[in-house]
C-alpha positions in Angstrom: 125.3 -45.1 -107.2 126.4 -46.5 -110.5 129.9 -47.8 -111.2 131.3 -49.6 -114.2 131.8 -53.2 -113.4 135.6 -53.1 -113.3 135.6 -50.0 -111.1 133.0 -51.1 -108.5 134.4 -50.7 -105.0 132.5 -53.7 -103.6 134.0 -57.1 -102.7 131.9 -60.3 -102.3 133.0 -62.5 -99.5 131.8 -66.1 -99.0 132.3 -68.1 -95.8 131.6 -71.8 -96.1 131.7 -73.9 -92.9 131.5 -77.8 -92.7 128.2 -79.1 -93.9 127.1 -80.1 -90.4 127.7 -76.6 -89.0 124.7 -74.8 -87.4 123.3 -71.4 -88.1 124.9 -70.1 -84.9 128.3 -71.3 -85.9 128.1 -69.5 -89.3 126.9 -66.4 -87.5 129.9 -66.4 -85.2 132.3 -66.6 -88.0 130.6 -63.8 -89.9 130.6 -61.6 -86.8 134.3 -62.4 -86.2 135.2 -61.2 -89.7 133.1 -58.2 -89.4 134.9 -57.2 -86.2 138.3 -57.4 -88.0 137.0 -55.0 -90.7 135.1 -52.6 -88.5 138.0 -50.2 -87.9 139.6 -50.5 -91.4 139.8 -47.0 -92.9 139.4 -48.4 -96.4 136.0 -50.0 -95.6 132.8 -47.9 -95.8 130.2 -50.4 -95.0 129.6 -54.2 -94.6 126.3 -56.0 -95.4 126.0 -59.6 -94.3 123.6 -62.5 -94.6 123.8 -65.9 -92.9 122.1 -69.0 -94.1 121.8 -67.8 -97.7 123.3 -65.5 -100.3 122.9 -61.8 -100.7 119.8 -60.9 -102.8 120.5 -60.0 -106.4 121.2 -56.2 -106.4 123.5 -56.4 -109.5 122.6 -58.4 -112.6 125.7 -60.6 -113.0 125.7 -61.5 -109.3 126.3 -65.2 -108.6 123.5 -65.8 -106.1 124.2 -68.7 -103.7 121.6 -71.3 -102.7 120.4 -71.3 -99.1 122.6 -73.2 -96.6 122.9 -73.0 -92.9 126.7 -73.3 -93.2 127.0 -70.3 -95.5 127.7 -66.7 -94.6 128.1 -64.0 -97.3 129.3 -60.4 -96.9 129.3 -57.4 -99.3 132.1 -55.1 -98.4 131.9 -51.5 -99.7 135.3 -49.9 -100.0 136.4 -46.3 -100.7 137.6 -46.9 -104.3 139.6 -49.2 -106.6 142.9 -49.0 -104.7 141.2 -49.4 -101.4 139.3 -52.4 -102.7 142.6 -54.2 -103.6 144.0 -53.5 -100.2 140.9 -54.9 -98.4 140.9 -57.9 -100.7 144.5 -58.8 -99.8 143.7 -58.3 -96.1 140.6 -60.5 -96.1 142.4 -63.2 -98.0 145.3 -63.1 -95.4 142.7 -63.4 -92.6 141.2 -66.5 -94.2 144.7 -68.0 -94.6 145.8 -67.4 -91.0 142.8 -66.8 -88.6 139.9 -68.8 -89.9 141.0 -72.5 -90.0 137.5 -74.0 -90.1 136.2 -71.7 -92.9 136.6 -72.1 -96.6 136.7 -68.4 -97.4 136.6 -66.8 -100.8 136.8 -63.1 -101.6 136.4 -61.7 -105.1 135.5 -58.6 -107.1 132.1 -58.4 -108.7 132.0 -60.1 -112.1 131.5 -58.4 -115.4 129.2 -60.4 -117.6 127.4 -63.7 -117.0 128.4 -65.1 -113.6 130.7 -68.1 -113.8 131.6 -68.5 -110.1 135.0 -70.2 -110.2 137.1 -69.5 -113.3 138.4 -73.1 -113.7 135.8 -75.9 -113.6 135.6 -79.5 -114.7 132.4 -81.4 -114.4 132.5 -85.1 -113.7 129.3 -87.0 -114.5 128.2 -90.7 -114.2 125.6 -93.0 -112.8 127.2 -94.1 -109.5 127.9 -91.4 -106.9 130.8 -93.2 -105.3 132.6 -93.7 -108.7 131.9 -90.0 -109.6 133.5 -89.0 -106.3 136.6 -91.1 -107.0 137.1 -89.6 -110.4 136.5 -86.1 -109.1 139.3 -86.7 -106.5 141.7 -87.6 -109.4 140.7 -84.4 -111.3 141.3 -82.4 -108.1 144.8 -83.9 -107.9 145.5 -82.8 -111.4 144.3 -79.2 -110.7 146.4 -79.0 -107.5 149.6 -79.9 -109.5 149.3 -76.6 -111.5 151.2 -73.8 -109.8 148.6 -71.1 -110.7 145.6 -73.0 -109.2 144.4 -72.0 -105.7 141.7 -73.3 -103.3 140.5 -76.4 -105.2 137.1 -77.6 -103.9 134.0 -79.5 -105.0 130.3 -78.5 -105.1 129.1 -81.7 -103.4 128.9 -81.3 -99.7 130.9 -83.7 -97.4 129.1 -86.8 -96.2 126.9 -86.5 -93.1 126.1 -89.1 -90.4 122.7 -90.5 -90.4 120.6 -93.1 -88.6 119.4 -95.8 -91.0 116.0 -97.4 -90.1 115.5 -100.9 -91.5 111.8 -101.8 -90.8 111.0 -105.5 -90.3 107.7 -105.3 -92.3 106.6 -108.8 -91.2 106.7 -107.9 -87.5 105.1 -104.5 -88.2 102.2 -106.1 -90.0 101.6 -108.6 -87.2 101.4 -105.8 -84.7 99.3 -103.6 -87.1 102.1 -100.9 -87.3 102.7 -98.9 -90.4 105.9 -97.2 -91.6 104.2 -93.9 -91.1 103.7 -94.7 -87.4 107.4 -95.5 -87.0 108.3 -92.3 -88.7 106.1 -90.3 -86.4 107.6 -92.0 -83.3 111.1 -91.2 -84.4 110.2 -87.6 -85.4 108.6 -87.0 -82.0 111.7 -88.2 -80.3 114.1 -86.1 -82.4 112.3 -82.8 -82.9 108.8 -83.2 -81.7 105.4 -83.3 -83.5 102.5 -80.9 -83.7 99.6 -82.1 -81.7 97.3 -79.1 -82.0 97.2 -75.4 -82.7 96.6 -72.4 -80.4 95.1 -69.1 -81.7 96.4 -65.9 -80.3 94.9 -62.8 -81.8 95.4 -63.1 -85.5 98.1 -65.7 -85.3 97.9 -69.5 -85.1 100.7 -71.1 -83.1 101.6 -74.8 -83.3 101.7 -76.8 -80.0 104.6 -79.2 -80.3 105.0 -82.2 -78.0 108.6 -83.2 -77.6 111.2 -84.7 -75.3 113.5 -82.7 -73.0 116.5 -81.2 -74.7 119.0 -83.7 -73.2 116.9 -86.7 -74.4 116.3 -85.3 -77.9 120.1 -85.1 -78.5 120.8 -88.6 -77.3 120.4 -91.0 -80.2 120.4 -94.0 -77.9 116.9 -93.0 -76.9 115.7 -93.6 -80.5 115.5 -97.4 -80.0 113.2 -96.9 -77.1 110.8 -94.5 -78.8 107.2 -95.7 -78.2 104.9 -96.8 -80.9 101.3 -96.9 -79.7 99.0 -99.7 -80.8 95.2 -99.7 -81.3 94.5 -101.2 -77.8 96.4 -98.4 -76.0 99.6 -100.5 -75.5 102.9 -99.6 -77.0 106.1 -101.3 -78.3 109.6 -99.7 -78.7 111.0 -99.0 -82.1 113.7 -101.6 -81.6 111.0 -104.4 -81.7 110.1 -103.6 -85.3 113.1 -101.9 -86.8 116.9 -102.1 -86.7 118.7 -98.8 -86.3 122.3 -98.4 -87.7 124.7 -95.5 -88.2 126.0 -94.7 -91.6 126.6 -91.7 -93.8 125.0 -90.0 -96.9 125.9 -87.2 -99.3 124.7 -83.8 -98.0 124.4 -82.0 -101.3 124.1 -83.6 -104.8 123.8 -81.9 -108.1 122.5 -83.3 -111.4 122.8 -82.1 -115.0 120.4 -83.7 -117.5 119.2 -85.9 -114.6 122.8 -87.4 -114.3 124.8 -87.0 -111.1 127.4 -84.4 -111.8 130.2 -83.2 -109.5 132.1 -80.0 -110.4 135.7 -79.6 -109.4 136.5 -75.9 -109.3 139.3 -73.6 -108.3 140.5 -70.0 -108.2 143.6 -68.7 -110.0 146.6 -66.5 -109.3 148.9 -65.1 -111.9 147.3 -66.6 -115.0 144.1 -66.4 -117.0 141.4 -69.1 -116.9 141.5 -70.1 -120.6 145.3 -70.5 -120.5 145.2 -72.7 -117.4 142.3 -74.8 -118.7 144.1 -75.4 -122.0 147.2 -76.5 -120.0 145.2 -78.9 -117.9 143.1 -80.3 -120.7 145.6 -82.9 -122.0 145.9 -84.6 -118.6 142.1 -84.4 -118.1 141.5 -85.9 -121.5 144.0 -88.7 -120.7 142.0 -89.4 -117.5 138.7 -89.3 -119.4 140.0 -92.0 -121.8 140.3 -94.4 -118.9 136.8 -94.0 -117.6 134.2 -96.7 -117.9 131.2 -96.3 -120.2 128.7 -93.8 -119.0 131.2 -91.5 -117.2 132.9 -88.4 -118.6 134.4 -85.0 -117.8 133.2 -81.7 -119.3 134.9 -78.3 -119.2 133.1 -75.5 -117.5 134.0 -72.2 -115.9 135.3 -69.1 -117.8 136.2 -71.1 -120.9 132.7 -72.5 -121.3 131.2 -69.1 -120.7 133.5 -67.5 -123.3 132.7 -70.2 -125.8 129.0 -69.6 -125.5 129.4 -65.8 -125.8 131.7 -66.1 -128.9 129.2 -68.6 -130.5 126.5 -66.0 -130.3 128.6 -63.5 -132.2 129.8 -66.0 -134.8 126.2 -67.0 -135.5 125.3 -63.6 -136.9 128.8 -62.8 -138.4 128.1 -64.1 -141.9 124.9 -61.9 -142.2 126.8 -58.9 -140.8 129.6 -59.3 -143.4 127.1 -59.5 -146.2 125.3 -56.4 -145.0 128.6 -54.5 -144.8 129.6 -55.5 -148.3 126.2 -54.5 -149.7 126.4 -51.1 -148.0 130.0 -50.5 -149.3 128.9 -51.4 -152.8 126.0 -49.0 -152.6 128.2 -46.2 -151.4 131.4 -46.8 -153.5 129.9 -48.5 -156.6 133.4 -49.9 -157.3 134.8 -53.4 -156.5 138.4 -52.1 -156.2 137.5 -49.3 -153.8 135.4 -51.7 -151.7 138.4 -54.1 -151.5 140.7 -51.3 -150.6 138.4 -50.2 -147.8 138.1 -53.7 -146.4 141.8 -54.2 -146.4 142.2 -51.3 -144.0 140.1 -53.0 -141.2 142.8 -55.6 -140.2 145.3 -52.7 -139.6 143.5 -52.0 -136.3 144.9 -55.3 -134.9 148.3 -53.6 -134.7 147.2 -51.1 -132.0 144.9 -53.6 -130.3 147.7 -56.1 -129.9 150.1 -53.5 -128.6 147.7 -52.2 -126.0 146.6 -55.7 -124.8 150.2 -56.8 -124.5 151.3 -53.6 -122.7 148.5 -53.7 -120.0 148.3 -57.6 -119.9 144.6 -57.6 -120.8 143.2 -61.0 -122.0 141.6 -61.1 -125.4 138.2 -62.1 -124.1 134.6 -61.4 -125.0 134.6 -57.7 -124.3 137.9 -57.2 -126.2 136.4 -59.0 -129.2 133.4 -56.7 -129.2 135.9 -53.7 -129.1 137.8 -55.1 -132.1 134.6 -55.5 -134.1 133.5 -51.9 -133.3 137.0 -50.6 -134.1 136.9 -52.4 -137.5 133.6 -50.7 -138.2 135.0 -47.2 -137.4 138.1 -47.8 -139.6 136.0 -48.9 -142.5 133.7 -45.9 -142.0 136.6 -43.5 -141.9 138.3 -45.1 -145.0 
């Protein structure tokens, strides 16, 4: 069934858990939200995915990258008014009943997907310094009364076991780094030793420790590395194991680490809020060391790209209109008189936009251009 973008009755709901969350934890949160919506008379159907985004069924859909800590739901409502009621209900549920979930519910976008309306991209060479600058940008965004749910697109840091191999000892024993890797892999999740064929399927045979031993990191130091003569040595003899942390998700633009600080809005338009925040962001950017900077993204960047595509062909369009008018009217004064009627359409456009509080965006600009063409034609 086809609906104009602004009238589509669907809502897209994203549920983000902490980066270390398992698939089962994400599934539980999605099922809990589904149970709250099951008896809602405004809801027709709910389609859910866990571990990745919903496939692109609608061209401007903002498709999410696969993640075990992600659940996404498409909620079909009974119409525009019902959609707004369900949107408010889901947002209230996120605020009150899902403390471990970063939830986001929004209408389907019209035009190229921009995800969050307000975005500032922090880039630089050092990940730690980029994170520090991004935290300062996030503080500036949170100070604006119209900004909601500020977050970043880098995942939180995860714990890891760092293995520092003593290459001198390893060479004396004839052990390679690959052997150490295999020993640790076998202790953590097992390793494939052979394959078993059953009918038309080939199944891996995996040798691994018992579940209780696999989840105990203290056993890693005792993992056995077998030598050529059949003897073995524990990993702790040739490597030092230590706990530290690492970034779970990193993004790069032009091969430079880039962290995007993004937020939703309430009671204001994205270009207005971005322009209000820009002086403070620029002041922060002036203090950054060489090689670091802050770019504007979100709705303002998307709008700028769309307007640039129009302005690129505008001179040629104006010349074509003038030529056609001269061919039809064959009088410079009449042509000037006809052209002077086109700006009069701004009177009605301004009144309607102000009355219904509609932003003068890309679609409105196309409408004004089309209206000017009809006014010239009628004149």
